LOTOR-705550 format. One line per field, with one value per atom (N, C-alpha, C, O): residue in one letter; atom name; x, y, z. Coordinates in steps of 0.02 Angstrom, whole numbers. Layout:
BEGIN
residu <- (A:...)
atome <- (CA:...)
east <- (X:...)
north <- (Y:...)
up <- (Z:...)
REM end
This chain:
BEGIN
residu <- (X:X:X:X:X:X:X:X:X:X:X:X:X:X:X:X:X:X:X:X:X:X:X:X:X:X:X:X:X:X:X:X:X:X:X:X:X:X:X:X:X:X:X:X:X:X:X:X:X:X:X:X:X:X:X:X:X:X:X:X:X:X:X:X:X:X:X:X:X:X:X:X:X:X:X:X:X:X:X:X:X:X:X:X:X:X:X:X:X:X:X:X:X:X:X:X:X:X:X:X:X:X:X:X:X:X:X:X:X:X:X:X:X:X:X:X:X:X:X:X:X:X:X:X:X:X:X:X:X:X:X:X:X:X:X:X:X:X:X:X:X:X:X:X:X:X:X:X:X:X:X:X:X:X:X:X:X:X:X:X:X:X:X:X:X:X:X:X:X:X:X:X:X:X:X:X:X:X:X:X:X:X:X:X:X:X:X:X:X:X:X:X:X:X:X:X:X:X:X:X:X:X:X:X:X:X:X:X:X:X:X:X:X:X:X:X:X:X:X:X:X:X:X:X:X:X:X:X:X:X:X:X:X:X:X:X:X:X:X:X:X:X:X:X:X:X:X:X:X:X:X:X:X:X:X:X:X:X:X:X:X:X:X:X:X:X:X:X:X:X:X:X:X:X:X:X:X:X:X:X:X:X:X:X:X:X:X:X:X:X:X:X:X:X:X:X:X:X:X:X:X:X:X:X:X:X:X:X:X:X:X:X:X:X:X:X:X:X:X:X:X:X:X:X:X:X:X:X:X:X:X:X:X:X:X:X:X:X:X:X:X:X:X:X:X:X:X:X:X:X:X:X)
atome <- (N:CA:C:O:N:CA:C:O:N:CA:C:O:N:CA:C:O:N:CA:C:O:N:CA:C:O:N:CA:C:O:N:CA:C:O:N:CA:C:O:N:CA:C:O:N:CA:C:O:N:CA:C:O:N:CA:C:O:N:CA:C:O:N:CA:C:O:N:CA:C:O:N:CA:C:O:N:CA:C:O:N:CA:C:O:N:CA:C:O:N:CA:C:O:N:CA:C:O:N:CA:C:O:N:CA:C:O:N:CA:C:O:N:CA:C:O:N:CA:C:O:N:CA:C:O:N:CA:C:O:N:CA:C:O:N:CA:C:O:N:CA:C:O:N:CA:C:O:N:CA:C:O:N:CA:C:O:N:CA:C:O:N:CA:C:O:N:CA:C:O:N:CA:C:O:N:CA:C:O:N:CA:C:O:N:CA:C:O:N:CA:C:O:N:CA:C:O:N:CA:C:O:N:CA:C:O:N:CA:C:O:N:CA:C:O:N:CA:C:O:N:CA:C:O:N:CA:C:O:N:CA:C:O:N:CA:C:O:N:CA:C:O:N:CA:C:O:N:CA:C:O:N:CA:C:O:N:CA:C:O:N:CA:C:O:N:CA:C:O:N:CA:C:O:N:CA:C:O:N:CA:C:O:N:CA:C:O:N:CA:C:O:N:CA:C:O:N:CA:C:O:N:CA:C:O:N:CA:C:O:N:CA:C:O:N:CA:C:O:N:CA:C:O:N:CA:C:O:N:CA:C:O:N:CA:C:O:N:CA:C:O:N:CA:C:O:N:CA:C:O:N:CA:C:O:N:CA:C:O:N:CA:C:O:N:CA:C:O:N:CA:C:O:N:CA:C:O:N:CA:C:O:N:CA:C:O:N:CA:C:O:N:CA:C:O)
east <- (-1399:-1388:-1435:-1493:-1410:-1452:-1507:-1496:-1564:-1620:-1633:-1647:-1630:-1646:-1586:-1529:-1601:-1549:-1500:-1440:-1527:-1484:-1440:-1383:-1466:-1426:-1370:-1315:-1383:-1332:-1276:-1217:-1296:-1247:-1206:-1145:-1238:-1203:-1152:-1097:-1169:-1123:-1062:-1006:-1074:-1018:-972:-911:-1003:-964:-922:-864:-952:-917:-856:-803:-865:-810:-753:-694:-769:-719:-682:-621:-720:-689:-645:-591:-667:-627:-560:-509:-561:-499:-453:-393:-480:-440:-410:-351:-452:-427:-373:-325:-381:-332:-264:-212:-265:-204:-170:-110:-210:-183:-157:-105:-191:-169:-104:-59:-98:-37:21:76:10:60:82:142:34:48:93:143:76:116:186:235:192:257:303:362:278:321:342:398:298:316:371:418:366:417:484:537:483:545:581:642:543:574:604:661:566:589:649:691:652:706:766:812:766:821:886:887:939:1002:1039:1068:1038:1075:1027:967:1054:1014:990:934:1032:1012:954:907:958:904:839:786:846:787:755:694:797:771:735:682:763:730:666:616:667:607:554:494:574:526:492:432:531:501:447:395:460:411:350:293:364:311:262:202:288:246:189:132:205:155:99:40:118:70:29:-31:62:26:-24:-80:-4:-49:-111:-167:-99:-154:-201:-262:-174:-215:-258:-316:-231:-269:-324:-379:-309:-359:-416:-474:-400:-449:-485:-524:-471:-502:-485:-523:-428:-404:-382:-394:-350:-336:-361:-369:-372:-394:-339:-280:-359:-311:-260:-200:-284:-239:-190:-133:-213:-170:-115:-57:-132:-83:-31:29:-54:-8:37:96:9:47:101:158:83:131:188:246:171:223:269:330:241:280:329:387:305:347:403:460:386:437:489:548:466:512:561:621:535:577:629:686:608:653:707:766:689:737:787:847:763:810:856:913:831:873:928:984:912:963:1014:1073:992:1038:1086:1146:1061:1103:1152:1210:1129:1173:1228:1282:1215:1265:1322:1376:1308:1360:1412:1458)
north <- (-458:-390:-343:-360:-284:-235:-209:-202:-196:-173:-99:-63:-76:-5:39:17:102:151:156:160:155:161:100:105:41:-20:-20:-44:7:12:59:46:114:163:132:141:96:64:14:7:-22:-70:-34:-57:23:63:87:83:112:137:81:92:22:-34:-53:-67:-55:-72:-22:-41:42:94:89:93:78:73:11:14:-45:-106:-96:-119:-62:-49:-5:-18:48:95:59:67:19:-17:-68:-76:-101:-150:-116:-142:-59:-22:0:-7:28:53:-4:3:-60:-117:-145:-164:-146:-169:-122:-145:-57:-8:-16:-11:-28:-38:-98:-95:-153:-214:-204:-230:-167:-156:-116:-134:-62:-22:-61:-52:-104:-146:-195:-206:-224:-271:-236:-265:-173:-136:-125:-129:-111:-101:-167:-169:-221:-286:-313:-347:-297:-325:-278:-294:-221:-174:-206:-239:-196:-228:-192:-224:-126:-88:-51:-44:-26:11:77:99:108:172:162:201:109:94:80:102:42:25:87:93:133:194:238:265:244:286:252:286:186:150:154:159:152:156:224:229:277:345:350:381:321:322:278:295:222:175:202:189:240:266:308:303:350:394:353:367:302:261:219:210:192:152:195:173:255:300:317:316:330:347:287:296:228:167:159:138:174:170:222:208:282:336:322:337:293:280:213:193:178:113:60:13:67:14:-45:-103:-28:-75:-43:18:-82:-55:-12:-24:40:85:47:60:-1:-39:-82:-92:-108:-147:-103:-124:-43:5:21:22:34:51:-8:0:-68:-128:-139:-157:-129:-137:-87:-105:-24:27:9:16:-16:-34:-91:-88:-141:-197:-177:-200:-133:-110:-67:-72:-26:16:-26:-11:-79:-125:-158:-167:-176:-208:-160:-178:-97:-46:-32:-27:-25:-11:-70:-61:-130:-190:-191:-211:-171:-168:-115:-123:-59:-5:-28:-13:-64:-90:-142:-144:-183:-235:-205:-234:-147:-115:-84:-74:-70:-38:-86:-67)
up <- (-803:-827:-790:-776:-774:-740:-787:-847:-759:-799:-790:-838:-728:-716:-729:-730:-738:-752:-694:-704:-633:-574:-565:-542:-583:-578:-629:-615:-688:-739:-717:-727:-687:-662:-605:-603:-561:-506:-532:-505:-585:-615:-644:-637:-677:-705:-649:-654:-595:-538:-506:-488:-499:-469:-511:-484:-577:-621:-614:-610:-613:-607:-540:-538:-486:-420:-414:-384:-443:-442:-477:-452:-534:-571:-531:-527:-501:-461:-401:-386:-366:-308:-326:-289:-382:-404:-416:-396:-450:-463:-398:-390:-353:-290:-246:-214:-245:-205:-234:-196:-300:-331:-314:-299:-316:-299:-227:-211:-183:-112:-102:-66:-133:-126:-154:-126:-209:-240:-194:-186:-163:-120:-58:-33:-33:25:6:44:-54:-78:-86:-73:-110:-119:-53:-50:-1:65:88:112:82:107:68:97:4:-37:-45:-82:-10:-16:9:61:-29:-12:44:89:42:93:138:124:193:241:211:225:169:137:89:87:49:2:40:21:94:135:165:167:189:220:169:184:109:59:33:21:26:4:58:43:121:177:177:189:165:165:111:122:53:-1:16:1:49:64:116:113:165:219:191:212:143:113:80:89:43:7:55:46:107:156:194:207:213:249:206:230:142:98:90:90:85:80:142:137:200:262:265:287:244:244:196:210:139:87:95:52:150:164:112:102:80:36:80:64:136:190:254:257:305:368:399:388:436:469:510:506:549:592:552:572:496:452:424:420:404:378:431:418:492:547:564:577:564:580:527:543:464:409:415:407:430:439:496:491:550:609:592:611:558:540:492:498:444:397:432:418:479:517:557:560:587:626:580:599:520:472:451:447:437:414:469:456:531:585:598:617:587:593:541:556:481:428:443:429:472:489:544:541:593:648:621:643:575:547:504:498:475:432:473:447:537:578:602:637)
REM end
């Protein structure tokens, strides 16, 4: 257990940040799954548009590394365009 006042505050801050990060990471994973599991090209495109915003924010906030966020967007984009080509 923390003894000093500053250590107690640091523990509170860590708990708050862990909860926030867990929620945001869960949201990030959910939007990625929605894009991957979309049945039609239209669903995939709309899910991708929503996912890009969340992925970018996660990269900016260091929830995931910038390069990881960009790589994920690139892979999802490739998947969406593949579904669009397959639909034609």
